[in-house]
N, C-alpha and C positions, 0 to 999 in steps of 0.2 A: 516061575508060574505064580508063586505067591504074590509077587509085586503086581503082576497083571490083574490078578483077582482084586487086590486092594484098590488098584486104580479104577477098575471097572465099577467096583462098589462105590468108590468115592464119586465117580462121574454120575452114577445112577442116583446117589443121594443128593448131589447138587441139582440134578435135573428135577428130582422130586421136590426139593425145597423151592427151586425157582418156580416150578409149576404150581406148587401150593401157594406161594406168595402171589403169583399172577392171578390166581383164581379167587383171591380174597379182596374185598373192598369195604370201606366203611362209609356210613352215612350219619351225619350229625343231626341234631334236633332241628336245625334251621334249614335243612336241605331235603330235597327229594331227588331220586336218581332214576335215570332211564338207561336200561341195558340194551345196547345196539349190537346186532350181529350182522356183519357184512353190509352195514348201512341201513339195516331194517330194524325197527324197534322190536325188542323181544318181550320185555316186561318192565313194569314200573315198580320202584321201591320207595315207599313213603315212610317205612319204619326206620328209626335210628338204630344203629348198631353195626355188627359185622355180617357181611353177606358174601355169597359165592357167585362166581361166574365161570364161564368156560375160558380157560387161559389161552392167550394168544389168538382168540377168536372173537370174544366179546369185548366191547368198549363201554365205558360208563360215562354218561353225561349228567352233570349235576345242575339242578335248578333250585332257585330259592323257594322255600315253602312259606315264608312270611308274607305279610301284606306290604306291598311295594308302593312307593310314591311316584307320581308323575306330575310334573309341573308344566302345564300347557302354556303355549305362547299366547300373547294377547291377541284377541280377535276383535276387530271393529265390525259391528253388525247393525242392521236397521231393525228396530222393534216394530211391533204391530201398530203403534201410533205414529210411525214414521220418524221416531226419534233415534238419533245415532248414539251408540253406546260402545265403549271399549271395555271388553270383559276379559279379565285375567282369572282363569280357573285352574284348579288342581284336582287330581283324581288319585284314588287308592285302589289297587287291584291285586288279585291273587291268582297264581297259576294252579289250576285244578287238574289239568291233564297234560303232563309233560310230553306225551306222545303227540297229541294234536298241536301242542305249542311248537314242538320241534319241526313237525311237518309243515305247519302254516307259516311260522316266522323264522325258525332256525335258532335265533338267540334273542336276548332281551333288547339289544341295540336295534335290531331290525324291527322288533315288535313296537318299540317306542316310536320309530319313524312312521309306522303305519297307524299307530293309535292316535297321533296328533290330528290327521285329516278326518278320521272318524268322529272324534270328539268335537272338532270344530264344526263339522256338518250338522251334528245333532244339536249343538248349541244354537246354530243359526236357524234350524228348523223349528225348535220349540220356542226360543225367545222371539223369533220373528212373528209369532202369533200373540205375544203378550205385550202389554203396555209398560211404560216406564214405572208407573206406580206399582204394578204387580211385581216387577223385578226388585223394587226397593222396599217392598212391604213383606209381611209374613207369608204371603203366597209364594215367595221365592223357593221355600222348601219343597212345595209341590212341583214347581217347575224343575228343580234339580232332580227329583225322583223320576220324573218323566224322561229327562235326558239320560239318567243312569239306566233306566229300563231299555230305552232305545239302543244305547251303546252296548249293553249286554247282549241284546239280540243280534247286533252287528258283529259281535266278537265271539259268537258261539263256536265258529270254526277254529278259533285260536286256542281253545281250551283255557280261557282266562275269564274270570268273573270280576266285574267292576264292583268293588265293595262300597265306595263312597265317592261323591262328586260335590264339590263346593266351588262357589265363586269367591275367590280371594279378594278381588277388587273390581269395582265397576265404576268407570269414569266416563264423562263426556269427552268427545274429541277436543283437542286443544283450541281449535278455532271456535267451536261451540261454547267451550268454557269461557273464553274471552268475551264472546258476545253476551252470554248469560251474566257474567260478572258486570259487564258494562250496563246491561239492562237493570240488574239489581241495584247498581250504584245510582243509575238515573231515577229508579223508583224510590230509593231511600232519599235522594236529594229532593224529589218532588214532595215526599211526605214531610221532610224537614222544612221546606219552603211553606208548605201548607200550615204546619204547626206554627212557624214563625208569623205567618199572616194572621192566624187565629189569635196568637198571643198579642200581636200588635193591635188587632181589633179590640180585644178585651182591655188592653192597656189604654187605648184611646177612649173606650167607653168609660173606664174608671176615671181617667183624667177629665173627661167631659162632665161626668157626674160630680166629681169633686169641684170643678170650676163652677158648675151651676150652683152647688150647695154654698160655695164661697160667695158667689154673687148674691144669693138669697140671704145669707147671713149678713153680708155687708149692707145690703139694702134694708133688711129688717133693723139692723143696728142704727143705720142712718135715719130710718123712719122714727125709731124710738128716740134717737138723739134730737131730731127735729121737734118731736112731740115734747120732750123734756125742755128743749130750748124755748119752744113756744110758750110752754107753761111758765118757764122761768121769766121770759120776757113779759108775759102777761102779768105775772106776779110783781115783777120789777116796775112795770108801768102802773099797776094799781098802787104799789107803795109810793112811787114817785108822785102819782096823781094826788094821793092823800097828803103827801108831804108838801107838794107845791100848792095844793089847794088852801093850805093854811096861810100862805103868803104869796099871792099872785104877782106882786111887784118883784119879789126876789126871783121868782121863776122866770119872769121876762128878762131880768138882769142876767141870770145864769145862762139862759139860752143865747142872749146877745154876746156874752163872753165866749161861748163856744163857737158862735159864728165868726167873731173876730179872730179866734185862734185858727180856725179853718181857713179863713180868707187871707189873713195877714201873717200866718205863722212862719213862712219861709223868708220873709223880709224883702222879696223881690216882686211883690204884687203891685201892679198899677191899676188903679180904679178910676174910671172916667164916670164920675158921679157927682152930683151936687152936694156941697158940704151941708146944705140944709136938709139933706135926705134924712129920713127916719132911721136909716142904718147907723148914722153917726150921732144919734141923739145922746148917747152916753159919753161922747167926747166933748159935747157942749156942756154948758152949765146945766146942772140937774134941774129938771122941771118936773115935779111929781105929777102923776096923772090926777085927774079929777077925782078918781075913786079913792086916792090916798090923801088928797089935799084936805078933805073933810076930817079924816081921822088923825092926820099929823098936826102938830101945833103950828101955828102960822110962823112963828119965829123962834129961834133958839135963844134962850137967855144968854146973856154975856158971860163969858168965862167958862161955858160948858163945851162939850165935844161937838164937833161938826156933825151935821146930819149924816145919815147912812149913805145917801147918794153921793155926798162930797167925799166921804171915805172911799167909796167904790171908784169914783173918778180918780182919786189919788193912786189907788192900787192899779187901776187899769193903765194909768200913765206910766207907772213903773214897769209893767209887764209887757205892754204892747208898744211897738214902734209907732212913731207918728205917721199916719197915712199921708200919701202924696195925692192929694185931691187936685183935679184939674177942672177948670171951667169948661163946660160944654160949649 
């Protein structure tokens, strides 16, 4: 009898312990719980700690209470100015009502699969009315707020609040990017060619100005040289005139010597001229002009030097070759 009582008490104690253990559940700070009885939600538990439920009847489903991340897939859309843009966005959301979340989505994986189309639709709807410059400027924050508000209205039945929405990356499609890059390269090449042409024009203008200045300087220098040369020749002529004016006979003799040197200097000159020509008068016996005959003495005394003309004839015979005169 005693053994039966002990066994009964032990079984009862075990049942009580098991029932007590089954009626307790814990919720940590990052979670919230939903108590479900026979498939129907009974109550929501958001406070962390130890909680009770009906053992063997109630089940507990846990949901994350923190802000969760969702990385949306890239979406290619057409903007309001008919520009194509590839948008890569991400969102942050929080589960506010575990009951509605479980009834509408069931679990987070199912919810994420339904969040993607909703978010993509709102992105197309809002950005389809905006231009490219609005998306790339400071107005993008306003556009993101509009998309977030529309998405929250679409997700009211899920018990989820969209906390934040951002565009992580916005690019042009690959074919558009290549076309734009090509157009940019062509534009830069055109600008480079224009700058080169402008530089060549400036260089040509500088070279032309320098060449003109060089020509002007050279012409001015030559003009001054001609002036100086003319003044020098005039001065030389004046001095020569004064010097030769003192002795006209010597001047005639000097000019004849220069003529002989010019005409007979190479030694290969043939002259068809009469020997009695005035050109050869200094080759013949000296006959002083009438202007000098009166001034010169009629004869030189014996034993004195020969006249100046005879001395000139002697020197001329030593310097100049004998001309080959031919009779006409």
